[in-house]
Structures are given as C-alpha cells and as structure tokens.
N, C-alpha and C positions, 0 to 999 in steps of 0.2 A: 265405661269407656276405658279400654286398656291404654297404658302409657306407651309412648314411642320407644321401641327397642331397636337399636342399630347394631348389626353384627360387628365384631371386633375387626380391626384392620389386619391383624396377624392371620396369615393363611389365605387371605382373599387375594384374588388376582386384580380386581377392579374395585375402586372405591365407588364408582358410579358407571353404569351402563345406560346409554340413551338409545332409544329407537325413534327414528324419524327420517325425513327426506333431506338430502343435501341439495342445495340450490346455489346458483350464482346470482349475485345482485349487481346489476349494472348501474353505476352511479355517475351522472354527469356533473356532480357538484351542485353549484348554485345556478347553472345554466338550464333554462327550461328545455324539455326534451325536443321540442320542435326546432330549436336553434342549436342543439348540441351536436358536435362532431367527434367528440372523444369521451370515453367512459372509463372509469376505474372499476375493475372487477373485484368483488368481495365474495369469498366463499362463505355460505351462511346456511341457516336452517335452525328453526327454533330449538329443537332438541340438541342438535350438534353444537350450537352456540354455548349451551350450558356445559357440555362435556369439554369443549375447547377451553372455555374460561377456567374451569376447575383444574385443567392440566397446566395451562400456560401461566396463569396468575397465582393459583393457590397450591400448585405442586402436587395435586392428587393424581392417582392412576385412573384414567377414564377410558371408556370404550364406546363405540357406536355401531349399532346394527342398522344397515341402510342398503340402498340399491346404488349400483354404479354401472354406467354404460361404458363399454370398451371403445372409446373414441377420444379424440384429443381433449375435448372439454371434460370428460370423465377423468382423464389423467391429470388435468390441471387441478381438479377438485381433490383427487387422491393426494397430490403433492401437499396441498394445504393441510389435509387431515394428518398426514405424516409429520409435517413441520410442527403442528400443534401437539404432537405426542399422544394423539388419541388412537387407541388400538382399534383397527377396523374388523368388523364382521360384515362382509359385503356379499350380497346376492348379486352376481354379475349378469349383465345382459349384453347381447351382441347388437350393434347398430346395423340397420339394414342398408345404410348408405344414402337413404333419401328421407324417410319419414320417422325413423326412430327405432326403438324408444329413446326418449330424450332425458337429459338432466334439465330440470326446470329453470326458467329464467324469471327473475324478479327485477323489475325496473323501478328505481326509486331515486328521485332527486332530493336535495337537501332543503329546497326552498330558501327563503331569506326574508327576514323581517316580517312584514305583514303577508308575504306570499307563502302559503302553506306548502309543505312537501307533497309530492305526487307519487303514488304507488300504483302499479298495475302489474299483471302477471302474464306469462306464457307458460302454462303448465300442461299444454297439449301432449298427449301420449307420454306422460311422465313415467319413468321407470319405477319410481317409488310406489306409484299407484298399483303396480302389478304385484307387489308383495302381498303375501297371504299366509294363513296358517300353514305351518310346515316349511316356510322359507328358511327358518333357522332352527338349529338343534339347541333349544333352550335348556334342556337338562344338562347338556355338556357345558353350556356357557354359565349357568347359574350354580351348578353343583348341587349339594344337598344341604339340609338344615344342619347336619353334623359337620359338614365340610363345605361351607358356603364360599363361592368364588366371587360373588358380587355383593357389595354392601347396600347398594341403593340403585333402584331402577327408575328411569324418568322417561316420560313421553308427553304428548300434547295434542290439543284439539285440531291443529292444522293438519298434521299427518292423518288423524282419524277421519278427516273430511275428504281425503283424496279419492277414495273408491269404496265400493261395498265391501271389499276384503280387508282394508286396512284396520277398521275397528275390530274385526275378528282377530287379527294378528295382535293388536294391542292387548286384548283380553287374554289371549293365549299366553303372551309374554308376562302379563301381570300375574296370572295364576301360577306360572312357573316360578316367578320371583317370590311370591308369597310362600309357596311350598318350600323354597330354600331359605326363607327367613329374611329376605331383603326388604328394606323400606321401599314403598312405591309412591312416587309423586307424579302429578299430572298438572300441566298448565292448560287451562281451558281454552285460552286463545280463540274465542269464538269469532269466526269470520263468516258472516251470513252469505257473502258472495260465493265462497267455496262450497258451502252446503247447498246453496240454490243451484249451482251448476251441476253438482253431482246428482241432485234430485231431478233436474230437468232431463238429464240423460236417461232417467227411468220413467219419464213422462209424468212427473209429479209437479204440482203447483208450488209457488213460493210458500203458501201456508202449510202445505204438507211437508215441504222441506224443513221448515222451522220445527214442526212437531216431530218429524223423524229425527232431526239432529238432537233434540232434547232426549228422545227415547234412547238413542245410541249413547249419548254422553252420560246419561244417568246410569246406564248399565255399566259403562266403563268406570265411573266414579265410585260405584259400589265396591270396587277393589282397591281404592286409593287410601293412603295414609296421610299424605301431604298434598293439599290442593292449592294451586296458584290461580287467582282470577279475581277481577273486580266485581262490583255489584251488577254491572251490565252482563258480564259473563255468567254470573250466577242466575240472573233472571232469564236471559235469552237462551243460554246454553243448557241450563238445568231446570228451567221452569220454576225457580224459587221465587215466591212472591216478595215484592218490595215496591217502593215508589216507582211509578212508570218512568222508564228512561225518557228523558226529554220533557218531563212534566214540569209545571211551575215549581213544584216542591224540590225537585232535583236541581233545577236551574238556579233556584234561590240559594241553595246550600253551596258552600264553598267546596270545590273539588278536593280540598285538603282536609275536609271534615270526615273522619272515619265513622261517624255515627250511623249512616245508612248501611255501610258495609257490616259493621259490628251488630247492627240491629237484625241482620239477616242470619246470624250464626245459629240462633236457636232453631230456626227452620232447617238450616243445613244439617245440623247434628241430628235433628229428628228424622230427616229423610235418609241420612247417611251416618249411622252411628259408628261406622268404621273410621270416619275422618278424625284425625288427631290434631291437625293444624290447617289453617287457611291463611293465606297471605296475599297481599297485593301492594303495588305501588300507588301513590297518590300524586297526581301531577296536575298543576294548573298552568296552562299555556298562555303566557302574556303576549308573546310573539314567537315566531319560529325559533329564534335564538335566545329567548329568555323564558325560563320555566321556573316555577316553584315546585319543589320536589320533596316528597316524604314517602312513608311506607307504613303499613300496619300489619300486625300479626296477631291472629287468634290462635293460642296454643294451649290445648288441654284445659279449656275453660277460662283461661286468663287472656287479657288483651294487652298488647304492647304497641306503642306508637314511636316511630323514629322522629328525629328532629326535622325541621323544615329548612331546606337549603335553597338558595337562589342560584340557579345554574345558568351559565353562559354556554349555550349548546352549540357544538360544532356539527354533530351528526347524531340525531336522536335515536336512530335505529339500533336495536340491541340493548337498550337500557333495561327493559323488563327481563330479558334473559340474563343480563348481568346481575340484576337484583336476585333472581332465583339462584344463580350460582353462588353468590356470596352467602345467602341464607343457608343453602345446603351445606356449604363448607363449614359454617359455624356449627351446625347441628352435627355433622359428621365428626367434627373436631372436639365435641363435648362442651362447646360453649353454652352459656345460658340462652334461653330464647331471646332475651333482650339484646345480648351481645350478637347473636346470629342475625337478628333483624338489622342492627346497625351496620354489620359487615355487608349485608345485601344492599342496604340503602346506599352505603358509601361506594361500593363497587359499581352499582348501576349508574350512579351520578358520574363517576369518573369515566365510564365508557362513553358518555355523551361528549366528552372532550376530545375524542380521537375519531378518525375516519374508520368506517367499517363496522361490522356487526359483533366482533369478538374483542376480547380484552387486549389492550396494549399497555396495561399498567401493572405495577408490581404489588406484591402483598404488603410491603411496608408502607406504600402509598395509601392502600385501602385502609390499613389499620390506623394510620395517622389521621386520615379524614374521619373515620368512624369515631375516633376519640376526640374530635373537635379541632383537628388540624386546619391550617389555612393554606392559601396559595402563595405564601411568602417563599421567596427563592430558597432552594436547598443548596447549601454550600458544603 
C-alpha cells in the first residue's frame, strides 16, 4: 500500500474541491413541524459543508462543483457560497416558472430532550440530479500532475444516490483528480431512503436497491484514498461483512467502542487496497441535547482514537462534516494522523454548539479544544 501523498500548496488554486448538491435546510428549532410557523434557512450539502468549513474556520482555499437554478432560492444559496469564500464551478439551470428544476429542500427540526430530531426531504426534480459526465471541464479545473491546480478532491454518497448519472460524474471527477495527483476522499453517508427512491423510479425492489447501491459505491470507492464512514456505512454501503447492524452483539457494545469498526479494516483493505485511511465519528446519544463524542482513524495500518467528550448539543446537524473538515485540514497541513484526528474531533464537537450546518467557530477555538481546552470564559 502506497503512502498518502498530498500535492504542495504552492502553485495550486484550491486546497480542496468538493462535488455535491447544494440544499436549503428549513429549521423550526425545537418546535415540532405541525406546530411551527417560522423557520430558519440554512444553506447546506454534505460536500459543500466540508468546503465551507475549510474556508471559514481553517482558512483554506476551497471550491465547489454543483448545480444552481436561476431563481430567487438559487440566488440565496449563491450568496451563502460567496460569503463562505468558496469558489463556485456551477452548472446553471433555468427555472420553468412552475415545476423546476429545483434546489432541494431538507426539513429538520432540532428535537429536545427525549424528543428526537425529525428529518425529511423534498428533492423532487432536483437540479443536482441532472448533473452528468461532461457537466464540468475537469482537465481545466484539476490541471496536470506537473502543474496541479487542486490538492484534494471530496465527494459523498448522498450526491451519488441522486440519479443514475451522478455516480458516473463522481467517477469521472475522481479519475481526473487522480490523473492530476490530487488526494481523493469520499464520505459514504449511506442513506437507504435515497437509494430506494432512485431504484423505485427504475422499477427495482428495495432488495435490488440495496444491492445496486453497494455495486455503485464499491466502484466509486475503488478510486478513493481517504474514506469516511462508520461500520453501518461499510456494511450496508459496501457490503463489508461485520456484526449485523442492530444485532445483540452491536447493541451490547458501547457506541464509543471502536473495536467493531477497526475489526473491519482488514476486509476493507483487502477489498480496496487503494484505501490509505478510514475515519468515523463515534457518538452515543443520551438525549437529544446530551451526547458522548469521540472519533477513530485507521491510517496506513495504524489506529488512532480521539478522547471522549461530553457534549451539550444545540444543533447536531453538520457534526460529521465538521469532523471531516478538521481531519482533512490536519492532513493538508502536514499534521500527524493523531493531531489531524483530534482537530476533526474538536471541530465536529464545536459545530454542535451553534445553529446551522457549517462552522461558526475559529481555528484557535478548535486548536484549544483539541489540546484539552475547557469552556471557561475567554477574557
């Protein structure tokens, strides 16, 4: 297994380029949807969140390849991308005035105490699902191995589930990234609901949807250097054998125990010898607002475990993307795997203390928490 090699920052235009869908998340706070009359709008998207976090908190030069619809909601999203300092590579679509195409809506309340958060979608006629091979000039964006323009490329499983053409686009982008020498990362983010809907549109059963998703994701992951995903993602998304999700064995084990995850690494590397690192967060939910939080990294044959922190959660959405951003920043900055893991753990934890899906914290706050800082007032 070759070691991870990251292009130098000098000469590159972007430290990280993400490919994914932009969405708006409508958040009624702690009010249940049936009773809510006002919502806060957050601009989000699993891949975009990583690019935004790396720009706003960590000061890196990031970019996003995505779809935008030319109507007021699309403009609202563009403003957020611009404010975050993320360079846009947009495929633009005209709105027909009635049916779309649309920017997707995600509805997510925060829950409270013993009442869990509720999440549902409206991704009908989503513009991002129309993206396909040829939508972007990857050779121009990535440059060449002798003159790379992008150091790191990132994508995820949610975008890959949107349509039959999005996985093809992901692979096209990954191949161009590899050709130019960029690191390639992928967050499995396995969402059975999304894969089932996409398969139903093709007349396939839920069982066929699961099998088809694994085939697609395995093809994608064969191009990946850094994989983000927990044991359920690995089992359901890639078909990697492990204890059955929901079995007595997994229920008896603490969700903070990395044993099951690390025990699957031999199979992961056997199936995907290209993989150099796999990471995931570890979270035990005591109530909606009280979580135990840790993270684990397998990197080039060695394992690293972050501390366990007790979190008072304000808004849990975005913690995983926050973890990925901090981890990637550490590796891009030449930190050791252990240091990079702690930065990811700390940043993901801090994101849960603010509303929205993207970072509202500073690098010095992340570094202080990663080094064992506390919540004592800063004067």
